[in-house]
KEKE-406962 format. One record per residue (C-alpha): residue number from 1; x, y, z; residue in one letter. Coordinates in steps of 0.2 Angstrom, whole numbers. Example, Ala and Ser with C-alpha at 12.3 -4.5 7.8 and 13.67 -1.06 7.14 Angstrom:
<node resi="1" u="62" v="-22" w="39" resn="A"/>
<node resi="2" u="68" v="-5" w="36" resn="S"/>
//
This chain:
<node resi="1" u="-63" v="-192" w="-195" resn="X"/>
<node resi="2" u="-48" v="-204" w="-194" resn="X"/>
<node resi="3" u="-31" v="-198" w="-188" resn="X"/>
<node resi="4" u="-20" v="-200" w="-202" resn="X"/>
<node resi="5" u="-4" v="-191" w="-208" resn="X"/>
<node resi="6" u="-2" v="-189" w="-227" resn="X"/>
<node resi="7" u="14" v="-183" w="-235" resn="X"/>
<node resi="8" u="14" v="-181" w="-254" resn="X"/>
<node resi="9" u="28" v="-176" w="-265" resn="X"/>
<node resi="10" u="22" v="-168" w="-282" resn="X"/>
<node resi="11" u="37" v="-168" w="-294" resn="X"/>
<node resi="12" u="37" v="-156" w="-308" resn="X"/>
<node resi="13" u="49" v="-154" w="-322" resn="X"/>
<node resi="14" u="52" v="-142" w="-336" resn="X"/>
<node resi="15" u="34" v="-143" w="-343" resn="X"/>
<node resi="16" u="24" v="-132" w="-355" resn="X"/>
<node resi="17" u="5" v="-129" w="-353" resn="X"/>
<node resi="18" u="-6" v="-119" w="-363" resn="X"/>
<node resi="19" u="-13" v="-103" w="-354" resn="X"/>
<node resi="20" u="-29" v="-96" w="-351" resn="X"/>
<node resi="21" u="-32" v="-77" w="-346" resn="X"/>
<node resi="22" u="-30" v="-80" w="-327" resn="X"/>
<node resi="23" u="-17" v="-93" w="-327" resn="X"/>
<node resi="24" u="-13" v="-111" w="-333" resn="X"/>
<node resi="25" u="-27" v="-123" w="-338" resn="X"/>
<node resi="26" u="-20" v="-137" w="-328" resn="X"/>
<node resi="27" u="-26" v="-135" w="-310" resn="X"/>
<node resi="28" u="-10" v="-143" w="-303" resn="X"/>
<node resi="29" u="1" v="-132" w="-314" resn="X"/>
<node resi="30" u="-9" v="-117" w="-309" resn="X"/>
<node resi="31" u="-1" v="-117" w="-292" resn="X"/>
<node resi="32" u="17" v="-117" w="-298" resn="X"/>
<node resi="33" u="15" v="-106" w="-314" resn="X"/>
<node resi="34" u="29" v="-94" w="-315" resn="X"/>
<node resi="35" u="25" v="-84" w="-330" resn="X"/>
<node resi="36" u="14" v="-85" w="-346" resn="X"/>
<node resi="37" u="22" v="-79" w="-361" resn="X"/>
<node resi="38" u="27" v="-84" w="-379" resn="X"/>
<node resi="39" u="10" v="-84" w="-386" resn="X"/>
<node resi="40" u="1" v="-92" w="-371" resn="X"/>
<node resi="41" u="13" v="-104" w="-364" resn="X"/>
<node resi="42" u="16" v="-107" w="-345" resn="X"/>
<node resi="43" u="34" v="-112" w="-342" resn="X"/>
<node resi="44" u="41" v="-120" w="-326" resn="X"/>
<node resi="45" u="58" v="-118" w="-320" resn="X"/>
<node resi="46" u="70" v="-133" w="-322" resn="X"/>
<node resi="47" u="68" v="-140" w="-304" resn="X"/>
<node resi="48" u="57" v="-152" w="-294" resn="X"/>
<node resi="49" u="45" v="-145" w="-282" resn="X"/>
<node resi="50" u="40" v="-154" w="-266" resn="X"/>
<node resi="51" u="23" v="-152" w="-258" resn="X"/>
<node resi="52" u="23" v="-159" w="-240" resn="X"/>
<node resi="53" u="5" v="-161" w="-234" resn="X"/>
<node resi="54" u="0" v="-166" w="-216" resn="X"/>
<node resi="55" u="-19" v="-169" w="-215" resn="X"/>
<node resi="56" u="-25" v="-170" w="-198" resn="X"/>
<node resi="57" u="-41" v="-175" w="-190" resn="X"/>
<node resi="58" u="-53" v="-162" w="-181" resn="X"/>
<node resi="59" u="-48" v="-169" w="-164" resn="X"/>
<node resi="60" u="-29" v="-166" w="-167" resn="X"/>
<node resi="61" u="-33" v="-148" w="-173" resn="X"/>
<node resi="62" u="-44" v="-145" w="-157" resn="X"/>
<node resi="63" u="-29" v="-151" w="-147" resn="X"/>
<node resi="64" u="-18" v="-137" w="-153" resn="X"/>
<node resi="65" u="-7" v="-133" w="-167" resn="X"/>
<node resi="66" u="9" v="-142" w="-170" resn="X"/>
<node resi="67" u="23" v="-134" w="-179" resn="X"/>
<node resi="68" u="31" v="-144" w="-192" resn="X"/>
<node resi="69" u="49" v="-143" w="-198" resn="X"/>
<node resi="70" u="54" v="-149" w="-215" resn="X"/>
<node resi="71" u="72" v="-155" w="-220" resn="X"/>
<node resi="72" u="79" v="-160" w="-237" resn="X"/>
<node resi="73" u="96" v="-169" w="-237" resn="X"/>
<node resi="74" u="98" v="-164" w="-219" resn="X"/>
<node resi="75" u="95" v="-145" w="-222" resn="X"/>
<node resi="76" u="81" v="-136" w="-214" resn="X"/>
<node resi="77" u="71" v="-129" w="-229" resn="X"/>
<node resi="78" u="55" v="-122" w="-220" resn="X"/>
<node resi="79" u="42" v="-124" w="-207" resn="X"/>
<node resi="80" u="23" v="-123" w="-206" resn="X"/>
<node resi="81" u="9" v="-126" w="-193" resn="X"/>
<node resi="82" u="-2" v="-142" w="-194" resn="X"/>
<node resi="83" u="-21" v="-139" w="-194" resn="X"/>
<node resi="84" u="-29" v="-145" w="-210" resn="X"/>
<node resi="85" u="-26" v="-153" w="-227" resn="X"/>
<node resi="86" u="-19" v="-137" w="-234" resn="X"/>
<node resi="87" u="-5" v="-135" w="-222" resn="X"/>
<node resi="88" u="12" v="-138" w="-229" resn="X"/>
<node resi="89" u="27" v="-132" w="-238" resn="X"/>
<node resi="90" u="32" v="-131" w="-256" resn="X"/>
<node resi="91" u="51" v="-133" w="-259" resn="X"/>
<node resi="92" u="61" v="-131" w="-275" resn="X"/>
<node resi="93" u="75" v="-143" w="-277" resn="X"/>
<node resi="94" u="87" v="-141" w="-292" resn="X"/>
<node resi="95" u="91" v="-156" w="-303" resn="X"/>
<node resi="96" u="105" v="-148" w="-312" resn="X"/>
<node resi="97" u="110" v="-155" w="-329" resn="X"/>
<node resi="98" u="109" v="-173" w="-324" resn="X"/>
<node resi="99" u="89" v="-172" w="-324" resn="X"/>
<node resi="100" u="90" v="-184" w="-309" resn="X"/>
<node resi="101" u="94" v="-184" w="-291" resn="X"/>
<node resi="102" u="91" v="-194" w="-275" resn="X"/>
<node resi="103" u="86" v="-184" w="-260" resn="X"/>
<node resi="104" u="81" v="-188" w="-242" resn="X"/>
<node resi="105" u="67" v="-179" w="-233" resn="X"/>
<node resi="106" u="61" v="-178" w="-215" resn="X"/>
<node resi="107" u="47" v="-170" w="-206" resn="X"/>
<node resi="108" u="48" v="-166" w="-188" resn="X"/>
<node resi="109" u="35" v="-160" w="-175" resn="X"/>
<node resi="110" u="38" v="-147" w="-162" resn="X"/>
<node resi="111" u="46" v="-159" w="-150" resn="X"/>
<node resi="112" u="58" v="-164" w="-164" resn="X"/>
<node resi="113" u="50" v="-181" w="-166" resn="X"/>
<node resi="114" u="51" v="-188" w="-184" resn="X"/>
<node resi="115" u="34" v="-191" w="-191" resn="X"/>
<node resi="116" u="39" v="-194" w="-208" resn="X"/>
<node resi="117" u="56" v="-198" w="-217" resn="X"/>
<node resi="118" u="62" v="-207" w="-233" resn="X"/>
<node resi="119" u="71" v="-205" w="-249" resn="X"/>
<node resi="120" u="66" v="-201" w="-266" resn="X"/>
<node resi="121" u="74" v="-205" w="-283" resn="X"/>
<node resi="122" u="69" v="-190" w="-294" resn="X"/>
<node resi="123" u="71" v="-193" w="-312" resn="X"/>
<node resi="124" u="64" v="-179" w="-324" resn="X"/>
<node resi="125" u="59" v="-181" w="-342" resn="X"/>
<node resi="126" u="57" v="-166" w="-353" resn="X"/>
<node resi="127" u="39" v="-161" w="-355" resn="X"/>
<node resi="128" u="33" v="-174" w="-343" resn="X"/>
<node resi="129" u="23" v="-170" w="-327" resn="X"/>
<node resi="130" u="28" v="-183" w="-314" resn="X"/>
<node resi="131" u="16" v="-186" w="-300" resn="X"/>
<node resi="132" u="24" v="-197" w="-286" resn="X"/>
<node resi="133" u="13" v="-199" w="-271" resn="X"/>
<node resi="134" u="20" v="-207" w="-255" resn="X"/>
<node resi="135" u="6" v="-209" w="-243" resn="X"/>
<node resi="136" u="7" v="-220" w="-228" resn="X"/>
<node resi="137" u="-5" v="-219" w="-213" resn="X"/>
<node resi="138" u="3" v="-214" w="-197" resn="X"/>
<node resi="139" u="-6" v="-217" w="-180" resn="X"/>
<node resi="140" u="-3" v="-209" w="-163" resn="X"/>
<node resi="141" u="4" v="-221" w="-149" resn="X"/>
<node resi="142" u="6" v="-215" w="-131" resn="X"/>
<node resi="143" u="22" v="-220" w="-123" resn="X"/>
<node resi="144" u="22" v="-220" w="-103" resn="X"/>
<node resi="145" u="39" v="-222" w="-96" resn="X"/>
<node resi="146" u="42" v="-227" w="-78" resn="X"/>
<node resi="147" u="56" v="-234" w="-67" resn="X"/>
<node resi="148" u="48" v="-251" w="-69" resn="X"/>
<node resi="149" u="47" v="-251" w="-88" resn="X"/>
<node resi="150" u="37" v="-243" w="-102" resn="X"/>
<node resi="151" u="18" v="-245" w="-106" resn="X"/>
<node resi="152" u="11" v="-241" w="-124" resn="X"/>
<node resi="153" u="-7" v="-235" w="-125" resn="X"/>
<node resi="154" u="-19" v="-234" w="-140" resn="X"/>
<node resi="155" u="-32" v="-220" w="-139" resn="X"/>
<node resi="156" u="-50" v="-223" w="-143" resn="X"/>
<node resi="157" u="-55" v="-215" w="-159" resn="X"/>
<node resi="158" u="-73" v="-214" w="-154" resn="X"/>
<node resi="159" u="-71" v="-205" w="-138" resn="X"/>
<node resi="160" u="-66" v="-189" w="-147" resn="X"/>
<node resi="161" u="-66" v="-177" w="-133" resn="X"/>
<node resi="162" u="-56" v="-187" w="-121" resn="X"/>
<node resi="163" u="-44" v="-192" w="-135" resn="X"/>
<node resi="164" u="-41" v="-174" w="-140" resn="X"/>
<node resi="165" u="-39" v="-169" w="-122" resn="X"/>
<node resi="166" u="-26" v="-182" w="-118" resn="X"/>
<node resi="167" u="-16" v="-178" w="-134" resn="X"/>
<node resi="168" u="-16" v="-160" w="-129" resn="X"/>
<node resi="169" u="-9" v="-163" w="-112" resn="X"/>
<node resi="170" u="4" v="-175" w="-118" resn="X"/>
<node resi="171" u="10" v="-161" w="-130" resn="X"/>
<node resi="172" u="11" v="-149" w="-116" resn="X"/>
<node resi="173" u="21" v="-161" w="-105" resn="X"/>
<node resi="174" u="8" v="-160" w="-92" resn="X"/>
<node resi="175" u="10" v="-178" w="-86" resn="X"/>
<node resi="176" u="29" v="-178" w="-84" resn="X"/>
<node resi="177" u="34" v="-180" w="-66" resn="X"/>
<node resi="178" u="16" v="-184" w="-60" resn="X"/>
<node resi="179" u="15" v="-200" w="-51" resn="X"/>
<node resi="180" u="4" v="-216" w="-50" resn="X"/>
<node resi="181" u="-3" v="-211" w="-33" resn="X"/>
<node resi="182" u="-16" v="-224" w="-31" resn="X"/>
<node resi="183" u="-13" v="-243" w="-33" resn="X"/>
<node resi="184" u="-26" v="-255" w="-28" resn="X"/>
<node resi="185" u="-22" v="-274" w="-28" resn="X"/>
<node resi="186" u="-31" v="-283" w="-42" resn="X"/>
<node resi="187" u="-41" v="-267" w="-47" resn="X"/>
<node resi="188" u="-32" v="-252" w="-55" resn="X"/>
<node resi="189" u="-17" v="-241" w="-55" resn="X"/>
<node resi="190" u="-21" v="-222" w="-55" resn="X"/>
<node resi="191" u="-11" v="-207" w="-59" resn="X"/>
<node resi="192" u="-10" v="-190" w="-69" resn="X"/>
<node resi="193" u="-14" v="-178" w="-54" resn="X"/>
<node resi="194" u="-3" v="-163" w="-55" resn="X"/>
<node resi="195" u="-4" v="-161" w="-36" resn="X"/>
<node resi="196" u="6" v="-177" w="-35" resn="X"/>
<node resi="197" u="21" v="-166" w="-40" resn="X"/>
<node resi="198" u="21" v="-157" w="-24" resn="X"/>
<node resi="199" u="27" v="-163" w="-7" resn="X"/>
<node resi="200" u="10" v="-165" w="1" resn="X"/>
<node resi="201" u="4" v="-183" w="-2" resn="X"/>
<node resi="202" u="-13" v="-180" w="6" resn="X"/>
<node resi="203" u="-19" v="-170" w="-8" resn="X"/>
<node resi="204" u="-15" v="-183" w="-22" resn="X"/>
<node resi="205" u="-30" v="-188" w="-31" resn="X"/>
<node resi="206" u="-39" v="-171" w="-29" resn="X"/>
<node resi="207" u="-31" v="-161" w="-43" resn="X"/>
<node resi="208" u="-33" v="-159" w="-61" resn="X"/>
<node resi="209" u="-31" v="-146" w="-75" resn="X"/>
<node resi="210" u="-45" v="-136" w="-69" resn="X"/>
<node resi="211" u="-59" v="-142" w="-80" resn="X"/>
<node resi="212" u="-69" v="-158" w="-83" resn="X"/>
<node resi="213" u="-74" v="-168" w="-99" resn="X"/>
<node resi="214" u="-91" v="-173" w="-104" resn="X"/>
<node resi="215" u="-94" v="-191" w="-102" resn="X"/>
<node resi="216" u="-92" v="-202" w="-118" resn="X"/>
<node resi="217" u="-99" v="-219" w="-111" resn="X"/>
<node resi="218" u="-104" v="-233" w="-123" resn="X"/>
<node resi="219" u="-103" v="-250" w="-116" resn="X"/>
<node resi="220" u="-108" v="-258" w="-132" resn="X"/>
<node resi="221" u="-91" v="-252" w="-139" resn="X"/>
<node resi="222" u="-79" v="-251" w="-125" resn="X"/>
<node resi="223" u="-79" v="-258" w="-108" resn="X"/>
<node resi="224" u="-68" v="-260" w="-92" resn="X"/>
<node resi="225" u="-58" v="-275" w="-99" resn="X"/>
<node resi="226" u="-41" v="-280" w="-93" resn="X"/>
<node resi="227" u="-29" v="-266" w="-99" resn="X"/>
<node resi="228" u="-43" v="-254" w="-102" resn="X"/>
<node resi="229" u="-39" v="-235" w="-98" resn="X"/>
<node resi="230" u="-52" v="-225" w="-90" resn="X"/>
<node resi="231" u="-54" v="-207" w="-83" resn="X"/>
<node resi="232" u="-57" v="-204" w="-64" resn="X"/>
<node resi="233" u="-71" v="-192" w="-59" resn="X"/>
<node resi="234" u="-80" v="-186" w="-43" resn="X"/>
<node resi="235" u="-98" v="-191" w="-39" resn="X"/>
<node resi="236" u="-106" v="-179" w="-52" resn="X"/>
<node resi="237" u="-122" v="-184" w="-59" resn="X"/>
<node resi="238" u="-117" v="-181" w="-77" resn="X"/>
<node resi="239" u="-102" v="-193" w="-75" resn="X"/>
<node resi="240" u="-90" v="-180" w="-81" resn="X"/>
<node resi="241" u="-72" v="-185" w="-81" resn="X"/>
<node resi="242" u="-58" v="-177" w="-72" resn="X"/>
<node resi="243" u="-47" v="-167" w="-85" resn="X"/>
<node resi="244" u="-31" v="-177" w="-82" resn="X"/>
<node resi="245" u="-32" v="-192" w="-70" resn="X"/>
<node resi="246" u="-33" v="-209" w="-78" resn="X"/>
<node resi="247" u="-32" v="-227" w="-72" resn="X"/>
<node resi="248" u="-27" v="-243" w="-80" resn="X"/>
<node resi="249" u="-38" v="-259" w="-76" resn="X"/>
<node resi="250" u="-27" v="-273" w="-69" resn="X"/>
<node resi="251" u="-41" v="-284" w="-62" resn="X"/>
<node resi="252" u="-41" v="-301" w="-69" resn="X"/>
<node resi="253" u="-56" v="-303" w="-81" resn="X"/>
<node resi="254" u="-59" v="-284" w="-80" resn="X"/>
<node resi="255" u="-68" v="-272" w="-69" resn="X"/>
<node resi="256" u="-85" v="-272" w="-77" resn="X"/>
<node resi="257" u="-94" v="-265" w="-62" resn="X"/>
<node resi="258" u="-87" v="-249" w="-68" resn="X"/>
<node resi="259" u="-95" v="-250" w="-85" resn="X"/>
<node resi="260" u="-108" v="-237" w="-89" resn="X"/>
<node resi="261" u="-101" v="-226" w="-75" resn="X"/>
<node resi="262" u="-84" v="-220" w="-81" resn="X"/>
<node resi="263" u="-77" v="-216" w="-98" resn="X"/>
<node resi="264" u="-65" v="-229" w="-106" resn="X"/>
<node resi="265" u="-55" v="-219" w="-118" resn="X"/>
<node resi="266" u="-39" v="-230" w="-121" resn="X"/>
<node resi="267" u="-31" v="-247" w="-119" resn="X"/>
<node resi="268" u="-13" v="-253" w="-115" resn="X"/>
<node resi="269" u="-7" v="-263" w="-130" resn="X"/>
<node resi="270" u="10" v="-267" w="-123" resn="X"/>
<node resi="271" u="17" v="-267" w="-105" resn="X"/>
<node resi="272" u="4" v="-273" w="-94" resn="X"/>
<node resi="273" u="18" v="-282" w="-84" resn="X"/>
<node resi="274" u="24" v="-264" w="-80" resn="X"/>
<node resi="275" u="7" v="-260" w="-73" resn="X"/>
<node resi="276" u="7" v="-275" w="-62" resn="X"/>
<node resi="277" u="25" v="-271" w="-56" resn="X"/>
<node resi="278" u="19" v="-254" w="-51" resn="X"/>
<node resi="279" u="5" v="-261" w="-42" resn="X"/>
<node resi="280" u="16" v="-273" w="-33" resn="X"/>
<node resi="281" u="26" v="-260" w="-24" resn="X"/>
<node resi="282" u="25" v="-257" w="-5" resn="X"/>
<node resi="283" u="11" v="-245" w="-1" resn="X"/>
<node resi="284" u="1" v="-238" w="13" resn="X"/>
<node resi="285" u="-18" v="-236" w="10" resn="X"/>
<node resi="286" u="-16" v="-239" w="-8" resn="X"/>
<node resi="287" u="-3" v="-226" w="-10" resn="X"/>
<node resi="288" u="15" v="-232" w="-15" resn="X"/>
<node resi="289" u="27" v="-228" w="-1" resn="X"/>
<node resi="290" u="40" v="-222" w="-14" resn="X"/>
<node resi="291" u="34" v="-210" w="-28" resn="X"/>
<node resi="292" u="32" v="-219" w="-45" resn="X"/>
<node resi="293" u="34" v="-205" w="-58" resn="X"/>
<node resi="294" u="28" v="-206" w="-76" resn="X"/>
<node resi="295" u="35" v="-198" w="-92" resn="X"/>
<node resi="296" u="23" v="-198" w="-106" resn="X"/>
<node resi="297" u="27" v="-195" w="-124" resn="X"/>
<node resi="298" u="18" v="-195" w="-141" resn="X"/>
<node resi="299" u="25" v="-207" w="-154" resn="X"/>
<node resi="300" u="20" v="-208" w="-173" resn="X"/>
<node resi="301" u="20" v="-225" w="-181" resn="X"/>
<node resi="302" u="13" v="-234" w="-196" resn="X"/>
<node resi="303" u="0" v="-247" w="-194" resn="X"/>
<node resi="304" u="13" v="-260" w="-199" resn="X"/>
<node resi="305" u="25" v="-254" w="-186" resn="X"/>
<node resi="306" u="11" v="-255" w="-173" resn="X"/>
<node resi="307" u="6" v="-273" w="-178" resn="X"/>
<node resi="308" u="25" v="-279" w="-178" resn="X"/>
<node resi="309" u="30" v="-270" w="-162" resn="X"/>
<node resi="310" u="14" v="-272" w="-151" resn="X"/>
<node resi="311" u="4" v="-285" w="-160" resn="X"/>
<node resi="312" u="-11" v="-273" w="-161" resn="X"/>
<node resi="313" u="-22" v="-271" w="-177" resn="X"/>
<node resi="314" u="-39" v="-265" w="-172" resn="X"/>
<node resi="315" u="-35" v="-247" w="-179" resn="X"/>
<node resi="316" u="-54" v="-242" w="-180" resn="X"/>
<node resi="317" u="-56" v="-244" w="-161" resn="X"/>
//
């Protein structure tokens, strides 16, 4: 399933529908029917009702529920938990006597990041059911901040387990203050070990979240090209991945001898100069002499924004 976020606004005005025994005959009106009276007439209140709907993919749901907050004209009007196409909130907005109103709306995630915002010019006509749908695909982008700049990463939609796990850890702020503990010239930079937060450099590279991830290797679809992001692992025969440690390929021409042995679950779409700068720092036995910390965040952007900002357009990868 694709990772998309749909926000729909269903606008209802003072409207009359004939009733059946159990409610209104119109399936949309049935959700908002206030009362049936006057010889079988379903009457709506004189307002406009917003229906915010965030549809998520299965991998987002398995990564954990995200609480959403809904604002209209800067006022918090409610909250809900993401987790399916029926998650959302209905909000009544009074039009007053003018029968029209311009409102701004905003949806924030649990980290207060804006995942949807905009304005709507609401114009009601007596007896008319207005259906205004605003639908725009939003994609997840991983932002990796370092002292040497920021890298932006695209997660592979076909490596479902690795994608879900990485999103979960980012939402938990798991990676923040971990380091790039291994930097090999013309090969990779590696990080994401929670043990790199302590004062013992000798254990860096041996930690993780306490679990492994089943291998998702398909060299016909994704390989260790320059900028590829893969998962570290120990020498287990199933090639299961470490639950958190990842590496970025900085080798010119790629590191294809790793193909068919490690899972590639992402790629850097902007900021490879940052990866090279990290690798160029003084080090001892491939470990930087000075800790290079990371701060990883989840961004939501439209496909147009991604293409404009990062020059990336392979959204099915």
